[in-house]
All heavy atoms as a GROMACS GRO file, in nm:
protein
  442
    1MET      N    1  -1.452   0.277  -0.830
    1MET     CA    2  -1.398   0.331  -0.708
    1MET      C    3  -1.245   0.322  -0.710
    1MET      O    4  -1.190   0.236  -0.775
    1MET     CB    5  -1.452   0.256  -0.589
    1MET     CG    6  -1.603   0.257  -0.575
    1MET     SD    7  -1.653   0.231  -0.406
    1MET     CE    8  -1.628   0.391  -0.339
    2THR      N    9  -1.183   0.411  -0.639
    2THR     CA   10  -1.038   0.410  -0.629
    2THR      C   11  -0.998   0.425  -0.483
    2THR      O   12  -1.073   0.473  -0.401
    2THR     CB   13  -0.974   0.525  -0.710
    2THR    OG1   14  -1.027   0.648  -0.662
    2THR    CG2   15  -1.002   0.511  -0.858
    3THR      N   16  -0.879   0.380  -0.454
    3THR     CA   17  -0.819   0.396  -0.323
    3THR      C   18  -0.702   0.491  -0.340
    3THR      O   19  -0.613   0.465  -0.421
    3THR     CB   20  -0.769   0.262  -0.267
    3THR    OG1   21  -0.881   0.174  -0.256
    3THR    CG2   22  -0.705   0.280  -0.132
    4ARG      N   23  -0.700   0.599  -0.267
    4ARG     CA   24  -0.589   0.692  -0.275
    4ARG      C   25  -0.482   0.648  -0.176
    4ARG      O   26  -0.508   0.634  -0.057
    4ARG     CB   27  -0.632   0.834  -0.242
    4ARG     CG   28  -0.517   0.934  -0.248
    4ARG     CD   29  -0.562   1.075  -0.225
    4ARG     NE   30  -0.632   1.126  -0.339
    4ARG     CZ   31  -0.574   1.184  -0.443
    4ARG    NH1   32  -0.442   1.195  -0.446
    4ARG    NH2   33  -0.644   1.232  -0.543
    5ILE      N   34  -0.365   0.625  -0.229
    5ILE     CA   35  -0.251   0.592  -0.144
    5ILE      C   36  -0.162   0.715  -0.144
    5ILE      O   37  -0.101   0.750  -0.244
    5ILE     CB   38  -0.175   0.468  -0.193
    5ILE    CG1   39  -0.266   0.347  -0.179
    5ILE    CG2   40  -0.046   0.450  -0.116
    5ILE    CD1   41  -0.203   0.219  -0.222
    6ASP      N   42  -0.160   0.782  -0.033
    6ASP     CA   43  -0.085   0.906  -0.019
    6ASP      C   44   0.013   0.889   0.096
    6ASP      O   45  -0.024   0.900   0.213
    6ASP     CB   46  -0.182   1.022   0.007
    6ASP     CG   47  -0.112   1.156   0.017
    6ASP    OD1   48   0.013   1.161   0.012
    6ASP    OD2   49  -0.183   1.257   0.027
    7CYS      N   50   0.136   0.860   0.063
    7CYS     CA   51   0.236   0.837   0.166
    7CYS      C   52   0.258   0.960   0.254
    7CYS      O   53   0.298   0.947   0.369
    7CYS     CB   54   0.367   0.792   0.105
    7CYS     SG   55   0.358   0.627   0.034
    8ASP      N   56   0.228   1.077   0.201
    8ASP     CA   57   0.243   1.199   0.281
    8ASP      C   58   0.147   1.203   0.398
    8ASP      O   59   0.174   1.269   0.497
    8ASP     CB   60   0.223   1.323   0.194
    8ASP     CG   61   0.336   1.341   0.093
    8ASP    OD1   62   0.448   1.293   0.120
    8ASP    OD2   63   0.311   1.403  -0.013
    9THR      N   64   0.035   1.132   0.390
    9THR     CA   65  -0.062   1.134   0.500
    9THR      C   66  -0.061   1.004   0.581
    9THR      O   67  -0.138   0.990   0.674
    9THR     CB   68  -0.206   1.156   0.446
    9THR    OG1   69  -0.240   1.049   0.360
    9THR    CG2   70  -0.216   1.289   0.372
   10CYS      N   71   0.025   0.911   0.548
   10CYS     CA   72   0.033   0.784   0.619
   10CYS      C   73   0.094   0.807   0.758
   10CYS      O   74   0.201   0.868   0.771
   10CYS     CB   75   0.118   0.683   0.541
   10CYS     SG   76   0.133   0.524   0.623
   11LEU      N   77   0.025   0.757   0.860
   11LEU     CA   78   0.071   0.779   0.997
   11LEU      C   79   0.193   0.696   1.034
   11LEU      O   80   0.258   0.724   1.136
   11LEU     CB   81  -0.043   0.750   1.094
   11LEU     CG   82  -0.167   0.840   1.080
   11LEU    CD1   83  -0.275   0.797   1.179
   11LEU    CD2   84  -0.131   0.986   1.097
   12VAL      N   85   0.225   0.593   0.955
   12VAL     CA   86   0.342   0.511   0.984
   12VAL      C   87   0.451   0.529   0.878
   12VAL      O   88   0.539   0.445   0.864
   12VAL     CB   89   0.304   0.362   1.003
   12VAL    CG1   90   0.221   0.343   1.127
   12VAL    CG2   91   0.235   0.307   0.880
   13ARG      N   92   0.446   0.641   0.805
   13ARG     CA   93   0.547   0.668   0.704
   13ARG      C   94   0.685   0.669   0.767
   13ARG      O   95   0.705   0.727   0.874
   13ARG     CB   96   0.520   0.804   0.638
   13ARG     CG   97   0.617   0.832   0.528
   13ARG     CD   98   0.586   0.962   0.463
   13ARG     NE   99   0.680   0.984   0.354
   13ARG     CZ  100   0.683   1.091   0.280
   13ARG    NH1  101   0.598   1.188   0.302
   13ARG    NH2  102   0.772   1.102   0.184
   14GLY      N  103   0.775   0.604   0.703
   14GLY     CA  104   0.912   0.595   0.754
   14GLY      C  105   0.930   0.473   0.842
   14GLY      O  106   1.032   0.406   0.836
   15LEU      N  107   0.830   0.442   0.924
   15LEU     CA  108   0.839   0.327   1.014
   15LEU      C  109   0.806   0.197   0.944
   15LEU      O  110   0.863   0.093   0.974
   15LEU     CB  111   0.743   0.344   1.133
   15LEU     CG  112   0.769   0.465   1.222
   15LEU    CD1  113   0.658   0.480   1.325
   15LEU    CD2  114   0.904   0.452   1.291
   16ALA      N  115   0.713   0.201   0.850
   16ALA     CA  116   0.666   0.077   0.786
   16ALA      C  117   0.694   0.074   0.637
   16ALA      O  118   0.657  -0.021   0.570
   16ALA     CB  119   0.517   0.059   0.813
   17CYS      N  120   0.760   0.175   0.583
   17CYS     CA  121   0.783   0.181   0.437
   17CYS      C  122   0.863   0.060   0.386
   17CYS      O  123   0.836   0.009   0.278
   17CYS     CB  124   0.857   0.308   0.399
   17CYS     SG  125   0.760   0.458   0.421
   18HIS      N  126   0.959   0.016   0.462
   18HIS     CA  127   1.046  -0.093   0.417
   18HIS      C  128   0.970  -0.224   0.401
   18HIS      O  129   1.013  -0.313   0.329
   18HIS     CB  130   1.162  -0.113   0.514
   18HIS     CG  131   1.119  -0.170   0.646
   18HIS    ND1  132   1.056  -0.092   0.742
   18HIS    CD2  133   1.124  -0.294   0.695
   18HIS    CE1  134   1.027  -0.170   0.846
   18HIS    NE2  135   1.067  -0.292   0.821
   19ASP      N  136   0.854  -0.237   0.464
   19ASP     CA  137   0.778  -0.361   0.460
   19ASP      C  138   0.637  -0.337   0.406
   19ASP      O  139   0.544  -0.404   0.443
   19ASP     CB  140   0.772  -0.422   0.600
   19ASP     CG  141   0.723  -0.565   0.597
   19ASP    OD1  142   0.743  -0.633   0.496
   19ASP    OD2  143   0.663  -0.609   0.697
   20CYS      N  144   0.623  -0.239   0.316
   20CYS     CA  145   0.493  -0.207   0.258
   20CYS      C  146   0.492  -0.251   0.113
   20CYS      O  147   0.590  -0.233   0.039
   20CYS     CB  148   0.467  -0.056   0.266
   20CYS     SG  149   0.311  -0.005   0.193
   21VAL      N  150   0.382  -0.312   0.069
   21VAL     CA  151   0.372  -0.362  -0.067
   21VAL      C  152   0.396  -0.252  -0.171
   21VAL      O  153   0.450  -0.278  -0.277
   21VAL     CB  154   0.238  -0.434  -0.090
   21VAL    CG1  155   0.123  -0.336  -0.086
   21VAL    CG2  156   0.240  -0.508  -0.222
   22VAL      N  157   0.359  -0.131  -0.142
   22VAL     CA  158   0.375  -0.023  -0.239
   22VAL      C  159   0.521  -0.005  -0.273
   22VAL      O  160   0.560  -0.002  -0.390
   22VAL     CB  161   0.313   0.109  -0.186
   22VAL    CG1  162   0.346   0.225  -0.279
   22VAL    CG2  163   0.164   0.095  -0.173
   23THR      N  164   0.607   0.007  -0.174
   23THR     CA  165   0.748   0.029  -0.202
   23THR      C  166   0.817  -0.097  -0.254
   23THR      O  167   0.912  -0.087  -0.332
   23THR     CB  168   0.821   0.082  -0.078
   23THR    OG1  169   0.798  -0.004   0.032
   23THR    CG2  170   0.776   0.221  -0.044
   24VAL      N  171   0.770  -0.215  -0.212
   24VAL     CA  172   0.830  -0.339  -0.260
   24VAL      C  173   0.804  -0.360  -0.409
   24VAL      O  174   0.893  -0.391  -0.486
   24VAL     CB  175   0.779  -0.460  -0.178
   24VAL    CG1  176   0.818  -0.590  -0.243
   24VAL    CG2  177   0.834  -0.454  -0.036
   25LEU      N  178   0.679  -0.340  -0.449
   25LEU     CA  179   0.642  -0.364  -0.589
   25LEU      C  180   0.658  -0.245  -0.681
   25LEU      O  181   0.693  -0.260  -0.796
   25LEU     CB  182   0.497  -0.413  -0.599
   25LEU     CG  183   0.467  -0.551  -0.545
   25LEU    CD1  184   0.320  -0.582  -0.563
   25LEU    CD2  185   0.553  -0.656  -0.615
   26LEU      N  186   0.627  -0.128  -0.630
   26LEU     CA  187   0.614  -0.012  -0.716
   26LEU      C  188   0.718   0.097  -0.695
   26LEU      O  189   0.722   0.193  -0.771
   26LEU     CB  190   0.474   0.050  -0.698
   26LEU     CG  191   0.356  -0.046  -0.717
   26LEU    CD1  192   0.228   0.023  -0.682
   26LEU    CD2  193   0.354  -0.100  -0.858
   27GLY      N  194   0.798   0.087  -0.591
   27GLY     CA  195   0.886   0.197  -0.560
   27GLY      C  196   0.802   0.310  -0.500
   27GLY      O  197   0.706   0.283  -0.431
   28PRO      N  198   0.837   0.433  -0.530
   28PRO     CA  199   0.754   0.543  -0.478
   28PRO      C  200   0.610   0.524  -0.527
   28PRO      O  201   0.586   0.484  -0.639
   28PRO     CB  202   0.817   0.666  -0.543
   28PRO     CG  203   0.957   0.626  -0.571
   28PRO     CD  204   0.951   0.479  -0.604
   29PRO      N  205   0.514   0.547  -0.438
   29PRO     CA  206   0.376   0.510  -0.467
   29PRO      C  207   0.310   0.601  -0.570
   29PRO      O  208   0.340   0.719  -0.580
   29PRO     CB  209   0.305   0.528  -0.334
   29PRO     CG  210   0.384   0.632  -0.264
   29PRO     CD  211   0.527   0.607  -0.306
   30PRO      N  212   0.216   0.542  -0.647
   30PRO     CA  213   0.131   0.622  -0.732
   30PRO      C  214   0.028   0.691  -0.644
   30PRO      O  215   0.007   0.650  -0.531
   30PRO     CB  216   0.064   0.518  -0.823
   30PRO     CG  217   0.060   0.397  -0.738
   30PRO     CD  218   0.186   0.400  -0.656
   31GLU      N  219  -0.039   0.791  -0.696
   31GLU     CA  220  -0.138   0.858  -0.616
   31GLU      C  221  -0.266   0.777  -0.600
   31GLU      O  222  -0.331   0.783  -0.498
   31GLU     CB  223  -0.171   0.995  -0.675
   31GLU     CG  224  -0.061   1.093  -0.652
   31GLU     CD  225  -0.115   1.229  -0.616
   31GLU    OE1  226  -0.236   1.245  -0.601
   31GLU    OE2  227  -0.034   1.318  -0.602
   32LEU      N  228  -0.303   0.704  -0.703
   32LEU     CA  229  -0.428   0.629  -0.698
   32LEU      C  230  -0.405   0.483  -0.733
   32LEU      O  231  -0.330   0.453  -0.825
   32LEU     CB  232  -0.531   0.685  -0.796
   32LEU     CG  233  -0.583   0.825  -0.770
   32LEU    CD1  234  -0.672   0.869  -0.884
   32LEU    CD2  235  -0.659   0.831  -0.640
   33ILE      N  236  -0.468   0.396  -0.660
   33ILE     CA  237  -0.471   0.255  -0.694
   33ILE      C  238  -0.618   0.217  -0.703
   33ILE      O  239  -0.695   0.242  -0.609
   33ILE     CB  240  -0.398   0.168  -0.590
   33ILE    CG1  241  -0.249   0.193  -0.596
   33ILE    CG2  242  -0.429   0.020  -0.611
   33ILE    CD1  243  -0.168   0.109  -0.502
   34GLU      N  244  -0.657   0.162  -0.815
   34GLU     CA  245  -0.796   0.122  -0.835
   34GLU      C  246  -0.832   0.011  -0.737
   34GLU      O  247  -0.746  -0.063  -0.690
   34GLU     CB  248  -0.817   0.073  -0.979
   34GLU     CG  249  -0.788   0.175  -1.085
   34GLU     CD  250  -0.887   0.290  -1.087
   34GLU    OE1  251  -1.004   0.268  -1.050
   34GLU    OE2  252  -0.847   0.400  -1.124
   35ASP      N  253  -0.962   0.000  -0.705
   35ASP     CA  254  -1.006  -0.103  -0.611
   35ASP      C  255  -0.969  -0.243  -0.657
   35ASP      O  256  -0.934  -0.328  -0.576
   35ASP     CB  257  -1.157  -0.094  -0.586
   35ASP     CG  258  -1.193   0.023  -0.494
   35ASP    OD1  259  -1.102   0.074  -0.426
   35ASP    OD2  260  -1.310   0.059  -0.490
   36ASP      N  261  -0.975  -0.269  -0.790
   36ASP     CA  262  -0.936  -0.399  -0.842
   36ASP      C  263  -0.789  -0.428  -0.811
   36ASP      O  264  -0.752  -0.539  -0.773
   36ASP     CB  265  -0.957  -0.408  -0.993
   36ASP     CG  266  -1.104  -0.406  -1.032
   36ASP    OD1  267  -1.190  -0.429  -0.944
   36ASP    OD2  268  -1.132  -0.383  -1.151
   37GLU      N  269  -0.705  -0.326  -0.828
   37GLU     CA  270  -0.562  -0.342  -0.798
   37GLU      C  271  -0.541  -0.364  -0.650
   37GLU      O  272  -0.457  -0.445  -0.610
   37GLU     CB  273  -0.484  -0.220  -0.846
   37GLU     CG  274  -0.486  -0.202  -0.996
   37GLU     CD  275  -0.434  -0.066  -1.037
   37GLU    OE1  276  -0.469   0.034  -0.972
   37GLU    OE2  277  -0.358  -0.063  -1.137
   38ARG      N  278  -0.614  -0.295  -0.567
   38ARG     CA  279  -0.604  -0.311  -0.421
   38ARG      C  280  -0.640  -0.454  -0.381
   38ARG      O  281  -0.574  -0.515  -0.298
   38ARG     CB  282  -0.695  -0.210  -0.351
   38ARG     CG  283  -0.706  -0.223  -0.201
   38ARG     CD  284  -0.578  -0.176  -0.134
   38ARG     NE  285  -0.584  -0.196   0.008
   38ARG     CZ  286  -0.610  -0.101   0.096
   38ARG    NH1  287  -0.633   0.019   0.057
   38ARG    NH2  288  -0.609  -0.128   0.223
   39ARG      N  289  -0.746  -0.508  -0.442
   39ARG     CA  290  -0.786  -0.645  -0.412
   39ARG      C  291  -0.676  -0.744  -0.454
   39ARG      O  292  -0.648  -0.841  -0.382
   39ARG     CB  293  -0.918  -0.678  -0.478
   39ARG     CG  294  -1.038  -0.619  -0.405
   39ARG     CD  295  -1.170  -0.672  -0.458
   39ARG     NE  296  -1.201  -0.621  -0.591
   39ARG     CZ  297  -1.261  -0.505  -0.614
   39ARG    NH1  298  -1.295  -0.427  -0.514
   39ARG    NH2  299  -1.288  -0.467  -0.738
   40VAL      N  300  -0.613  -0.721  -0.567
   40VAL     CA  301  -0.504  -0.809  -0.612
   40VAL      C  302  -0.388  -0.803  -0.516
   40VAL      O  303  -0.331  -0.905  -0.479
   40VAL     CB  304  -0.459  -0.772  -0.756
   40VAL    CG1  305  -0.332  -0.843  -0.793
   40VAL    CG2  306  -0.569  -0.803  -0.856
   41LEU      N  307  -0.353  -0.683  -0.470
   41LEU     CA  308  -0.245  -0.668  -0.374
   41LEU      C  309  -0.279  -0.742  -0.244
   41LEU      O  310  -0.193  -0.806  -0.183
   41LEU     CB  311  -0.217  -0.521  -0.345
   41LEU     CG  312  -0.157  -0.441  -0.462
   41LEU    CD1  313  -0.146  -0.296  -0.423
   41LEU    CD2  314  -0.023  -0.498  -0.506
   42ASP      N  315  -0.405  -0.734  -0.202
   42ASP     CA  316  -0.448  -0.805  -0.081
   42ASP      C  317  -0.437  -0.957  -0.098
   42ASP      O  318  -0.393  -1.027  -0.008
   42ASP     CB  319  -0.592  -0.766  -0.043
   42ASP     CG  320  -0.605  -0.624   0.009
   42ASP    OD1  321  -0.501  -0.565   0.050
   42ASP    OD2  322  -0.718  -0.572   0.009
   43VAL      N  323  -0.475  -1.007  -0.215
   43VAL     CA  324  -0.465  -1.152  -0.242
   43VAL      C  325  -0.318  -1.196  -0.241
   43VAL      O  326  -0.284  -1.298  -0.182
   43VAL     CB  327  -0.532  -1.188  -0.376
   43VAL    CG1  328  -0.498  -1.330  -0.419
   43VAL    CG2  329  -0.683  -1.170  -0.367
   44LEU      N  330  -0.231  -1.118  -0.304
   44LEU     CA  331  -0.088  -1.151  -0.305
   44LEU      C  332  -0.032  -1.151  -0.163
   44LEU      O  333   0.046  -1.239  -0.125
   44LEU     CB  334  -0.010  -1.054  -0.394
   44LEU     CG  335  -0.036  -1.064  -0.543
   44LEU    CD1  336   0.031  -0.947  -0.616
   44LEU    CD2  337   0.011  -1.197  -0.598
   45ALA      N  338  -0.072  -1.053  -0.084
   45ALA     CA  339  -0.024  -1.045   0.056
   45ALA      C  340  -0.079  -1.161   0.138
   45ALA      O  341  -0.005  -1.221   0.216
   45ALA     CB  342  -0.063  -0.911   0.116
   46ASP      N  343  -0.206  -1.193   0.119
   46ASP     CA  344  -0.265  -1.305   0.193
   46ASP      C  345  -0.196  -1.437   0.159
   46ASP      O  346  -0.186  -1.526   0.244
   46ASP     CB  347  -0.414  -1.316   0.164
   46ASP     CG  348  -0.496  -1.204   0.225
   46ASP    OD1  349  -0.443  -1.131   0.313
   46ASP    OD2  350  -0.612  -1.186   0.183
   47GLY      N  351  -0.145  -1.449   0.038
   47GLY     CA  352  -0.075  -1.568  -0.004
   47GLY      C  353   0.072  -1.569   0.035
   47GLY      O  354   0.144  -1.664   0.006
   48GLY      N  355   0.119  -1.463   0.099
   48GLY     CA  356   0.256  -1.454   0.144
   48GLY      C  357   0.355  -1.418   0.034
   48GLY      O  358   0.475  -1.432   0.052
   49LEU      N  359   0.305  -1.370  -0.081
   49LEU     CA  360   0.394  -1.339  -0.192
   49LEU      C  361   0.454  -1.198  -0.185
   49LEU      O  362   0.561  -1.173  -0.240
   49LEU     CB  363   0.318  -1.355  -0.324
   49LEU     CG  364   0.268  -1.497  -0.350
   49LEU    CD1  365   0.178  -1.500  -0.473
   49LEU    CD2  366   0.384  -1.592  -0.367
   50VAL      N  367   0.383  -1.108  -0.120
   50VAL     CA  368   0.432  -0.970  -0.099
   50VAL      C  369   0.388  -0.925   0.038
   50VAL      O  370   0.296  -0.981   0.097
   50VAL     CB  371   0.374  -0.871  -0.207
   50VAL    CG1  372   0.417  -0.910  -0.347
   50VAL    CG2  373   0.224  -0.862  -0.196
   51PRO      N  374   0.454  -0.824   0.093
   51PRO     CA  375   0.406  -0.770   0.222
   51PRO      C  376   0.275  -0.694   0.200
   51PRO      O  377   0.247  -0.651   0.089
   51PRO     CB  378   0.519  -0.676   0.265
   51PRO     CG  379   0.594  -0.642   0.142
   51PRO     CD  380   0.577  -0.758   0.049
   52PRO      N  381   0.197  -0.679   0.304
   52PRO     CA  382   0.070  -0.607   0.290
   52PRO      C  383   0.091  -0.456   0.280
   52PRO      O  384   0.198  -0.405   0.312
   52PRO     CB  385  -0.006  -0.643   0.418
   52PRO     CG  386   0.101  -0.671   0.517
   52PRO     CD  387   0.215  -0.733   0.439
   53LEU      N  388  -0.014  -0.389   0.237
   53LEU     CA  389  -0.012  -0.243   0.239
   53LEU      C  390  -0.011  -0.201   0.385
   53LEU      O  391  -0.093  -0.244   0.464
   53LEU     CB  392  -0.138  -0.189   0.168
   53LEU     CG  393  -0.153  -0.038   0.164
   53LEU    CD1  394  -0.040   0.024   0.083
   53LEU    CD2  395  -0.287  -0.001   0.103
   54ARG      N  396   0.082  -0.116   0.421
   54ARG     CA  397   0.099  -0.078   0.561
   54ARG      C  398   0.042   0.062   0.589
   54ARG      O  399   0.055   0.112   0.700
   54ARG     CB  400   0.246  -0.077   0.600
   54ARG     CG  401   0.313  -0.211   0.583
   54ARG     CD  402   0.279  -0.301   0.696
   54ARG     NE  403   0.358  -0.423   0.688
   54ARG     CZ  404   0.323  -0.535   0.742
   54ARG    NH1  405   0.211  -0.543   0.810
   54ARG    NH2  406   0.398  -0.641   0.731
   55MET      N  407  -0.020   0.125   0.491
   55MET     CA  408  -0.069   0.261   0.507
   55MET      C  409  -0.172   0.269   0.620
   55MET      O  410  -0.263   0.188   0.629
   55MET     CB  411  -0.131   0.310   0.377
   55MET     CG  412  -0.173   0.456   0.384
   55MET     SD  413  -0.239   0.513   0.227
   55MET     CE  414  -0.400   0.434   0.227
   56VAL      N  415  -0.155   0.368   0.705
   56VAL     CA  416  -0.251   0.397   0.811
   56VAL      C  417  -0.294   0.541   0.794
   56VAL      O  418  -0.211   0.631   0.798
   56VAL     CB  419  -0.187   0.378   0.951
   56VAL    CG1  420  -0.284   0.416   1.061
   56VAL    CG2  421  -0.138   0.235   0.969
   57GLU      N  422  -0.422   0.561   0.768
   57GLU     CA  423  -0.474   0.695   0.748
   57GLU      C  424  -0.527   0.752   0.879
   57GLU      O  425  -0.583   0.681   0.960
   57GLU     CB  426  -0.586   0.693   0.646
   57GLU     CG  427  -0.539   0.653   0.508
   57GLU     CD  428  -0.652   0.649   0.410
   57GLU    OE1  429  -0.732   0.553   0.415
   57GLU    OE2  430  -0.661   0.743   0.328
   58GLY      N  431  -0.506   0.884   0.897
   58GLY     CA  432  -0.563   0.952   1.013
   58GLY      C  433  -0.711   0.975   0.992
   58GLY      O  434  -0.764   0.955   0.885
   59MET      N  435  -0.778   1.014   1.096
   59MET     CA  436  -0.923   1.036   1.086
   59MET      C  437  -0.954   1.173   1.037
   59MET      O  438  -0.898   1.266   1.040
   59MET     CB  439  -0.987   1.016   1.222
   59MET     CG  440  -0.984   0.873   1.263
   59MET     SD  441  -1.078   0.858   1.414
   59MET     CE  442  -1.042   0.693   1.454
   0.00000   0.00000   0.00000
């Protein structure tokens, strides 16, 4: 499984980019992040090492 991170569809684009793990670690986001990678980012964020993913998808 993969998680698509598409900043073009993020509802908080511009407002939360400065504090989003994607821009902190990766710069401009890749189109796809594998579920394993997403879990690692969540663990790092839960440990306070990086900010969390701030992407908010519309319905």
